[in-house]
MARLUM-110476 format. One record per residue (C-alpha): x, y, z. Coordinates in pm, 1 decimal, decimal comma. Layout:
// MARLUM-110476
+----------+----------+----------+
!       px !       py !       pz !
+----------+----------+----------+
!        X !        Y !        Z !
...
+----------+----------+----------+
END
This chain:
// MARLUM-110476
+----------+----------+----------+
!       px !       py !       pz !
+----------+----------+----------+
!     -0,3 !     -2,1 !     -5,3 !
!    283,0 !    241,5 !     80,3 !
!    434,0 !    194,2 !   -263,2 !
!     99,6 !    233,3 !   -432,8 !
!     29,5 !    560,0 !   -257,9 !
!    359,4 !    708,1 !   -366,0 !
!    401,3 !    555,5 !   -706,2 !
!     38,1 !    497,1 !   -819,0 !
!     58,3 !    349,9 !  -1172,2 !
!    435,3 !    272,8 !  -1179,9 !
!    464,9 !    235,7 !  -1562,2 !
!    322,7 !    582,1 !  -1616,9 !
!    602,0 !    820,4 !  -1719,8 !
!    476,3 !   1097,8 !  -1484,1 !
!    535,1 !    879,7 !  -1185,0 !
!    886,1 !    758,5 !  -1263,0 !
!   1065,9 !   1030,7 !  -1054,4 !
!    848,6 !    942,5 !   -750,4 !
!    916,6 !    572,5 !   -790,1 !
!   1290,7 !    633,9 !   -832,0 !
!   1281,1 !    826,6 !   -504,8 !
!   1097,1 !    544,0 !   -329,9 !
!   1340,7 !    284,1 !   -462,8 !
!   1633,4 !    499,9 !   -345,6 !
!   1484,5 !    537,8 !      3,4 !
!   1415,5 !    159,9 !     32,4 !
!   1764,8 !     70,9 !    -89,4 !
!   1931,4 !    321,7 !    142,5 !
!   1740,3 !    192,8 !    443,8 !
!   1827,6 !   -167,4 !    361,1 !
!   2194,4 !    -76,0 !    313,8 !
!   2207,3 !    111,1 !    642,5 !
!   2049,5 !   -180,3 !    818,4 !
!   2306,7 !   -414,9 !    668,9 !
!   2594,8 !   -186,7 !    765,7 !
!   2458,0 !   -151,7 !   1123,9 !
!   2518,5 !   -521,8 !   1181,8 !
!   2881,6 !   -484,3 !   1078,9 !
!   2948,3 !   -134,1 !   1218,7 !
!   3197,6 !   -261,3 !   1480,6 !
!   3357,4 !   -558,3 !   1298,5 !
!   3398,4 !   -604,1 !    930,0 !
!   3254,2 !   -903,4 !    752,0 !
!   3608,3 !  -1022,8 !    693,1 !
!   3683,5 !  -1013,4 !   1065,0 !
!   3364,3 !  -1194,5 !   1152,9 !
!   3427,0 !  -1462,6 !    888,2 !
!   3785,2 !  -1513,5 !   1000,2 !
!   3690,4 !  -1555,8 !   1360,5 !
!   3402,4 !  -1787,5 !   1280,9 !
!   3612,9 !  -2007,6 !   1058,7 !
!   3900,2 !  -2027,5 !   1315,5 !
!   3655,1 !  -2107,5 !   1595,1 !
!   3504,1 !  -2386,5 !   1383,8 !
!   3840,7 !  -2516,9 !   1265,4 !
!   3983,5 !  -2539,0 !   1614,2 !
!   3664,4 !  -2695,7 !   1753,4 !
!   3658,9 !  -2961,9 !   1478,8 !
!   4031,0 !  -3035,7 !   1512,8 !
!   3987,9 !  -3118,9 !   1879,8 !
!   3683,6 !  -3336,3 !   1821,2 !
!   3855,0 !  -3522,0 !   1539,5 !
!   4165,7 !  -3597,8 !   1748,4 !
!   3979,9 !  -3749,3 !   2048,4 !
!   3706,2 !  -3928,0 !   1854,3 !
!   3683,2 !  -4294,2 !   1941,4 !
!   3965,4 !  -4291,8 !   2195,0 !
!   3932,3 !  -4557,4 !   2462,3 !
!   3936,6 !  -4482,4 !   2838,9 !
!   4286,2 !  -4629,0 !   2844,9 !
!   4402,3 !  -4392,8 !   2575,0 !
!   4228,5 !  -4098,1 !   2729,5 !
!   4399,1 !  -4155,3 !   3063,7 !
!   4744,5 !  -4241,4 !   2938,2 !
!   5022,3 !  -4015,6 !   3062,1 !
!   5370,8 !  -3979,7 !   2909,3 !
!   5495,5 !  -3924,3 !   3266,8 !
!   5330,9 !  -3867,9 !   3604,1 !
!   5390,1 !  -3495,9 !   3569,4 !
!   5228,0 !  -3466,7 !   3232,0 !
!   4854,8 !  -3432,3 !   3157,6 !
!   4657,0 !  -3710,1 !   2997,4 !
!   4436,3 !  -3643,3 !   2691,4 !
!   4135,4 !  -3644,3 !   2930,6 !
!   4296,6 !  -3375,6 !   3149,4 !
!   4385,5 !  -3165,9 !   2848,0 !
!   4028,7 !  -3179,8 !   2728,4 !
!   3908,0 !  -3072,9 !   3072,0 !
!   4153,9 !  -2782,7 !   3072,8 !
!   4039,4 !  -2668,0 !   2729,0 !
!   3678,5 !  -2672,5 !   2840,0 !
!   3747,9 !  -2482,0 !   3164,6 !
!   3950,3 !  -2223,1 !   2974,6 !
!   3668,2 !  -2183,3 !   2716,5 !
!   3422,4 !  -2111,9 !   2996,2 !
!   3666,1 !  -1865,2 !   3154,4 !
!   3727,1 !  -1683,0 !   2823,2 !
!   3353,0 !  -1672,3 !   2753,8 !
!   3272,1 !  -1526,5 !   3091,7 !
!   3546,4 !  -1261,5 !   3052,4 !
!   3421,1 !  -1162,7 !   2708,2 !
!   3056,2 !  -1142,0 !   2819,7 !
!   3149,3 !   -932,9 !   3125,0 !
!   3397,1 !   -698,6 !   2952,9 !
!   3160,6 !   -623,7 !   2661,9 !
!   2918,5 !   -467,8 !   2918,3 !
!   3172,6 !   -196,8 !   2996,0 !
!   3189,9 !    133,6 !   2811,7 !
!   3409,1 !    116,4 !   2501,2 !
!   3734,7 !    317,8 !   2522,2 !
!   3874,7 !    406,6 !   2180,0 !
!   4156,4 !    609,0 !   2351,8 !
!   4326,1 !    283,4 !   2453,9 !
!   4368,9 !    156,8 !   2096,2 !
!   4736,4 !    263,8 !   2075,2 !
!   4804,6 !     19,3 !   2362,4 !
!   4738,0 !   -273,4 !   2133,3 !
!   5071,2 !   -360,3 !   1971,1 !
!   5010,2 !   -700,8 !   1818,9 !
!   4813,6 !   -818,8 !   1512,9 !
!   4550,4 !  -1089,0 !   1511,4 !
!   4787,6 !  -1329,2 !   1339,0 !
!   5059,0 !  -1254,3 !   1599,5 !
!   4814,5 !  -1351,6 !   1873,9 !
!   4760,0 !  -1688,9 !   1707,4 !
!   5128,4 !  -1744,2 !   1647,1 !
!   5227,6 !  -1671,4 !   2004,8 !
!   4952,3 !  -1870,3 !   2167,5 !
!   4997,1 !  -2176,4 !   1953,8 !
!   5375,3 !  -2183,6 !   1981,4 !
!   5444,4 !  -2486,2 !   2200,6 !
!   5820,7 !  -2428,6 !   2212,1 !
!   5737,7 !  -2192,8 !   2501,3 !
!   5584,9 !  -2388,2 !   2785,9 !
!   5389,8 !  -2241,6 !   3072,8 !
!   5200,7 !  -2364,8 !   3378,9 !
!   4829,8 !  -2306,3 !   3382,4 !
!   4696,3 !  -2113,1 !   3680,0 !
!   4522,0 !  -2314,0 !   3947,5 !
!   4175,7 !  -2203,8 !   3833,0 !
!   4240,8 !  -2368,6 !   3494,7 !
!   4392,2 !  -2686,6 !   3622,6 !
!   4197,9 !  -3009,1 !   3554,0 !
!   4041,5 !  -3157,6 !   3870,9 !
!   3790,3 !  -3413,2 !   3743,0 !
!   3521,6 !  -3148,6 !   3720,6 !
!   3327,7 !  -3344,6 !   3461,3 !
!   3178,3 !  -3688,6 !   3495,9 !
!   3362,1 !  -3803,5 !   3180,8 !
!   3565,4 !  -3676,1 !   2886,3 !
!   3244,5 !  -3695,8 !   2677,7 !
!   3071,2 !  -3467,9 !   2923,1 !
!   3361,8 !  -3218,4 !   2905,4 !
!   3356,0 !  -3226,2 !   2526,4 !
!   2977,3 !  -3171,9 !   2528,7 !
!   3022,9 !  -2862,1 !   2742,2 !
!   3307,3 !  -2739,9 !   2525,3 !
!   3100,0 !  -2773,0 !   2205,9 !
!   2812,5 !  -2586,7 !   2374,3 !
!   3033,6 !  -2300,2 !   2472,6 !
!   3216,5 !  -2288,6 !   2142,4 !
!   2896,0 !  -2293,7 !   1934,9 !
!   2765,3 !  -2004,2 !   2150,2 !
!   3085,4 !  -1809,7 !   2082,7 !
!   3051,8 !  -1871,2 !   1708,4 !
!   2697,9 !  -1735,9 !   1715,7 !
!   2812,9 !  -1438,8 !   1926,8 !
!   3087,9 !  -1327,0 !   1685,8 !
!   2850,5 !  -1342,4 !   1393,8 !
!   2573,4 !  -1136,4 !   1558,4 !
!   2724,8 !   -905,5 !   1818,2 !
!   2691,8 !   -530,6 !   1755,8 !
!   2927,9 !   -448,0 !   2043,2 !
!   3257,4 !   -278,6 !   1960,4 !
!   3503,4 !   -556,3 !   2042,6 !
!   3798,0 !   -352,2 !   1914,6 !
!   3741,7 !    -83,4 !   2182,5 !
!   3726,6 !   -330,1 !   2472,8 !
!   4037,3 !   -485,1 !   2609,8 !
!   4212,4 !   -768,6 !   2787,2 !
!   4572,3 !   -835,9 !   2879,7 !
!   4830,3 !  -1107,3 !   2809,3 !
!   5160,4 !  -1163,0 !   2996,2 !
!   5360,5 !  -1166,2 !   2672,1 !
!   5153,3 !   -956,1 !   2429,7 !
!   5039,7 !   -690,1 !   2674,6 !
!   4711,3 !   -521,0 !   2592,7 !
!   4494,6 !   -695,2 !   2337,5 !
!   4145,1 !   -605,5 !   2221,1 !
!   3840,7 !   -817,5 !   2294,6 !
!   3827,5 !   -950,2 !   1938,6 !
!   4180,5 !  -1072,9 !   1993,7 !
!   4077,8 !  -1224,9 !   2328,0 !
!   3827,2 !  -1436,2 !   2134,0 !
!   4089,9 !  -1528,3 !   1877,9 !
!   4322,7 !  -1614,9 !   2171,8 !
!   4051,2 !  -1850,5 !   2307,8 !
!   4042,8 !  -2039,9 !   1978,7 !
!   4423,0 !  -2041,1 !   1955,8 !
!   4436,7 !  -2174,6 !   2314,2 !
!   4225,5 !  -2476,1 !   2217,7 !
!   4451,9 !  -2527,9 !   1917,4 !
!   4758,6 !  -2508,5 !   2139,0 !
!   4630,1 !  -2785,2 !   2361,1 !
!   4498,1 !  -2993,8 !   2071,3 !
!   4866,4 !  -2997,9 !   1963,6 !
!   4950,7 !  -3111,0 !   2312,2 !
!   4699,4 !  -3398,7 !   2271,9 !
!   4867,1 !  -3491,7 !   1946,4 !
!   5202,9 !  -3499,2 !   2124,5 !
!   5062,0 !  -3744,3 !   2384,3 !
!   4914,4 !  -3964,5 !   2104,6 !
!   5245,5 !  -3961,6 !   1917,5 !
!   5432,6 !  -4103,9 !   2217,3 !
!   5570,4 !  -4455,3 !   2145,5 !
!   5397,7 !  -4592,5 !   2456,6 !
!   5059,5 !  -4450,7 !   2373,8 !
!   4812,0 !  -4746,3 !   2393,7 !
!   4701,5 !  -4896,6 !   2068,6 !
!   4341,5 !  -4924,3 !   2191,1 !
+----------+----------+----------+
END
């Protein structure tokens, strides 16, 4: 009805200017609506984060699929984590990262702090996934048989990860003007915190692969 009132008989030459105006308005409104969804992160940034979150999720699931209890609980040495413990650690960390992102995004954005961010997104991934530099997880992230089974831990991980994938594709919050910190990289923005979360799971998936590559790893 709105178009009919403005354009009347659209083929009529006398109404073409009016119709062109209507089409311009509709197109402009649609474009503005599309841009509003991407006003804080570009489509490229969203797509990269989504793909990396999916890739690192699927890599973990593929590695541990069909492992027996014996394989899950094998340790290279008493001081090393088993595959089951690594999975628990990844899941606890995912929950911790998710909580931090959700809480920090509620704060007021602060564009003035942008110069504090010195590292690129790819540098975040490179540093976090570099297993030549070892570190000890803080007590809060240590595995302590929090889950009934490795399957339960994986189920929780997938639930959290899928929620984070949905979040990065729909959020309108300015993740580049919210911040976190890293002991090596210093200040990073919240988008990079999310990238760090995915890289963290990749780092420990590599750890799982190291355990599975040990000569004494059970055959079944």
